[in-house]
N, C-alpha and C positions, 0 to 999 in steps of 0.2 A: 845596431849591429854593424860590425865592421866587415870588410871584404873577405877576410879569412874565414869567419864563421859562415858566410853566405856560400863560399866555395865548399866548405866542409859539408854544409847541408845539401848542396847539389850533388856532391860526390856520393853521399849516403843515398840520396834519391835514385841516382843512376844505378847504384849497386843493387838496391831493392828491385828496381825494374828489370835489371838483367837476371835476377834470380826467379822472378815470377814466370810460371808456365801458363799455358793456355787454360788449364783447369782453374787456376787461381784467378785469372782474369774473368773467366765465365762466372765463377762463384761471386766475385765482386760485382759483376754486372747484374746477376740475379738478385743479389742483395740490394743493390741500388734500385732495381726495378720494383722489388717487393716493398721497400720503404716508400717509394713514390706511389705505388698502388694503394697501400695502407692509408697514406696521407690524403690521397685524392678520393678514394672510394669508401673504404671501410671505416675511416674515422668519422665522417659525417653520419653514416648509418649508425655506428655505435652511439654517437652523441644523441641521435633521435631516439634510440632505443632507451637510453638513460633518462631522457626527458619523458618518455612514455611510462617508464617504470615510476618515476616520480609522480606523475599525474595520477597513476593508478593508486599509489599510496595515498595521495591526497583525497581521491574519491572514496576509497575505503574508509578513511578516517571520517570523512563527511557522513557517509552512510551510518557508521557506528555511532556518531554523535547524534544523528537524527533518530536512530533506533533507541538510544538511551533517553533521548528527550520525549519519546512517545509520539513523535510526529507521524501522522499517516497522510496519505494522498487526500482523503476526504477532509482532513483538517486543514489542508492548505487552501482549498477553495471555499469561497463563501457559500452559505446555504442557498442564496439566491441563484448562484451559478449552477449549483448541483440540481436545483429544481428545474431550471431552464434546460439543462442538459438531458435530464430524464424525461421531460415533457416532449422532447424531439421524438422519442420512440413510441410507436403506436402500441395499443393494447394487444395482449395475446389473443383476444377475441377476433382480431383482424387476420389471423393466419389463413383462413380459407380465401380471403380476398387476394392476398399476396400469392398464394399457390395458384389461384386462377390467372393472375397476371403472368406468372412464369409459364403455365400452360399455353396461354394465348401467344406469348412470345415464341414458344417452340412451334406452334402451329403456323404463325406468320413466316417463320424461317424454314418451313417445310421439314421439320425434324420429327422423327418418329420417337415419341416418348413412351417408353415402356414403364412398368411399375417402378415407383421410387421407394426409397427407404427414408423414413422421417424419424427424428429423434429430438426430444426436448431435454434441454440441459438447464437446470436451475442452480445458480450459484448462491450460496447462503450469505456471501459477503457482498453481493452486488444486487441492485434492483433491476438488473436486466435478465431477460430470459433468452436463451439461445436456442433457435430451432434449426437443427441441421437437416439439410435435404441432400440426398445422394440420388442422382438421376442418371440411369442408363439411357443414353441417347444414341440414335442411329441416323446418320445423314452425312452430307458432304462437309469438307473442312470450311469453305466460305459460309455455309449456312450455320455451322456450329459457332464460328466467330461472330456472325450476326446475332445469333441467339444470346450469347454471353454478353455482348455489348448492349443489346436491348434490355436484358434483365438487369444489368448494373445501372442502366439509365432509368428504367421504369420503376425499379424496386430499390429505392435509395437506402433501405435498411438492410440490403443484401451485401454480403462480402463473398468473393470467390475464394474458396480454400484450396481446391485442387481440380485439375482436369487431366484425365488419362486418355490417351488415343491408342486405338488398336485397329490395324487394317488386316483383313482376312488374307488377302493376296496383294502383291505389289501393284498390280494393275487396277485394282478396285478403286472406284471413286468414293464409294461410301465408307465411312468410318464407324466403328463402334467405339463409343467413348463413355466415360463416366464423368459427370460434372458434380462437384461437391460445393454447395452453397450453404451459407449460414445467414439466417434472418435474425436480426438483433431486435428484440421487442422489449416493451416495458412490462415488468412482472406485476400482476395484480395482487399477489400475496405479500 
């Protein structure tokens, strides 16, 4: 480039700058800010979203191919592993013993157990039996926590499904709560 063309370019640049108003400068600034924001914040997030979409498609395809191949979870484990797994769970005849342990834990934690609701669930596709226990409990919060902790420690086949708290008055120390547990047992049938 020679000096004349540089002078002409500078003249055109000064002329454009003289014509620009504050609104055009603000629009240009916002445009530059938006482009910078997109490149620094939204671009990586959209890239992550695309990667997750791709991963989801891959997982769906794997699930379809496993479905077509007839693969089931029980076929993935060896028979010895399944036998060892199911042997871990005690017989359904032991339900009274487990309920007794739960009642003893409530008594040790000074909780008032009212009548409970019990339900047996048999799954045709599983060798496990689920024994759901819903216990209305009255006592203090620390005692309730101690009870739940003790039950989950002393009854290894128990899982905590839900706990609901209710306090009659704000100043009351005692809680009325419902504790829902499930005992996982080996089915004899």
